[in-house]
C-alpha positions as CSV (number, residue, x, y, z in Angstrom):
1,M,2.0,-3.7,46.7
2,R,-1.4,-4.1,45.7
3,Q,-1.3,-0.7,44.2
4,T,1.7,-1.7,42.2
5,L,0.7,-5.1,41.5
6,F,-2.9,-3.3,40.2
7,A,-1.0,-1.0,37.4
8,V,1.1,-3.5,36.6
9,L,-2.8,-5.6,34.9
10,V,-3.8,-2.7,34.1
11,L,-0.4,-1.5,32.0
12,T,-0.4,-5.2,30.5
13,V,-3.9,-4.9,29.2
14,L,-3.4,-1.8,27.9
15,L,-0.3,-3.3,26.1
16,A,-2.5,-6.2,24.4
17,A,-5.4,-4.3,23.7
18,C,-2.6,-1.9,21.1
19,G,-1.1,-4.8,19.7
20,G,1.6,-5.1,22.8
21,G,3.5,-1.8,21.5
22,G,5.3,-3.8,19.6
23,G,4.2,-1.3,16.7
24,E,3.0,-1.9,13.4
25,A,3.6,-4.8,10.8
26,A,5.8,-4.1,8.1
27,P,3.2,-3.4,4.3
28,D,2.1,-7.3,3.6
29,P,3.2,-7.7,-0.2
30,E,0.8,-11.0,0.1
31,R,-2.2,-9.3,1.0
32,G,-2.0,-6.7,-1.2
33,E,-1.3,-8.9,-4.2
34,Q,-5.4,-9.6,-3.0
35,L,-6.2,-6.3,-2.8
36,F,-4.8,-5.0,-6.5
37,A,-6.5,-8.2,-7.8
38,M,-9.9,-7.0,-5.9
39,N,-8.8,-3.1,-6.6
40,C,-7.0,-2.4,-9.5
41,A,-6.2,-5.2,-12.2
42,V,-9.4,-3.9,-14.3
43,C,-7.3,-0.9,-14.6
44,H,-4.0,-1.0,-13.9
45,G,-3.9,-4.9,-15.7
46,P,-3.6,-8.3,-13.3
47,A,0.4,-7.9,-12.9
48,A,0.6,-4.3,-12.1
49,T,1.8,-4.2,-16.7
50,G,-1.3,-1.5,-18.1
51,S,-4.5,-2.4,-19.9
52,L,-6.0,0.3,-22.2
53,Q,-7.7,1.4,-18.9
54,G,-4.9,2.6,-16.8
55,P,-1.4,2.7,-17.0
56,P,1.5,0.1,-16.1
57,L,3.0,0.0,-12.4
58,V,5.6,-1.4,-13.2
59,H,7.2,0.8,-14.8
60,E,10.5,2.8,-14.7
61,V,8.1,6.2,-14.4
62,Y,6.8,4.6,-11.3
63,E,10.2,3.2,-9.6
64,P,10.4,5.2,-5.4
65,G,12.9,7.9,-6.5
66,H,10.1,9.0,-8.6
67,H,6.7,8.4,-7.2
68,P,7.5,7.4,-4.0
69,D,5.0,4.9,-1.4
70,E,3.2,8.5,-0.5
71,L,2.2,9.0,-3.3
72,F,0.4,5.5,-4.4
73,V,-1.4,6.4,-1.0
74,R,-2.8,9.6,-1.9
75,A,-2.9,8.6,-5.6
76,V,-5.5,5.4,-4.3
77,M,-7.0,8.0,-1.5
78,E,-7.5,11.4,-3.5
79,G,-7.0,10.7,-7.3
80,V,-5.0,12.1,-9.3
81,S,-5.0,14.3,-12.4
82,Q,-3.8,12.7,-15.7
83,H,-0.2,12.7,-15.9
84,H,2.8,11.3,-18.1
85,W,0.1,9.1,-19.8
86,D,-2.7,9.9,-21.8
87,Y,-5.5,7.8,-19.9
88,G,-7.6,10.6,-17.9
89,P,-7.8,11.3,-14.4
90,M,-7.8,8.7,-11.8
91,P,-10.9,8.6,-9.5
92,R,-10.4,8.3,-5.7
93,I,-11.0,4.5,-5.0
94,G,-13.4,3.9,-1.9
95,G,-12.9,1.3,0.0
96,L,-9.7,1.5,1.2
97,T,-7.5,1.8,3.7
98,E,-4.2,3.8,4.1
99,R,-2.8,0.0,5.3
100,D,-4.5,-1.3,2.4
101,V,-2.6,1.4,0.0
102,E,0.6,0.4,1.9
103,D,0.0,-3.4,1.0
104,I,-0.3,-3.3,-2.4
105,T,2.0,-0.8,-2.8
106,A,4.3,-3.0,-1.3
107,Y,2.9,-5.8,-3.7
108,V,3.8,-3.2,-6.3
109,R,7.4,-2.7,-5.6
110,Q,7.7,-6.6,-5.2
111,L,7.1,-7.1,-9.3
112,Q,9.2,-3.7,-9.6
113,R,11.8,-5.3,-7.9
114,E,11.3,-9.0,-9.9
115,A,11.7,-7.1,-13.0
116,G,14.2,-5.1,-12.2
117,I,12.7,-2.0,-12.1
118,I,14.5,-1.4,-8.5
119,Q,18.1,-2.6,-7.7
120,E,18.6,-3.3,-4.0
């Protein structure tokens, strides 16, 4: 009985330390908006509509069927060669985690929905 109680206590502590074992939270577009403003807006514009330095992300070229979320993550983490536009290559963006980019992508997808690019 004592060992069982101890095992339950240890399991409870471990689950609490791991966030409860309920899986990861969904990407947060509100957090993504803040991260976008600090890391992406300088090139892609404040509302992801583009600038002289980078293409618009609120554009049908970047809809999920053509550029899945994983490509956004890879572009930020590894950089990407010039394609679709004449802005030159996108460099790797340091200081962001994969989770940060997932939140940024959620924000961009929200903007795409608002613009009617993503139909759900």
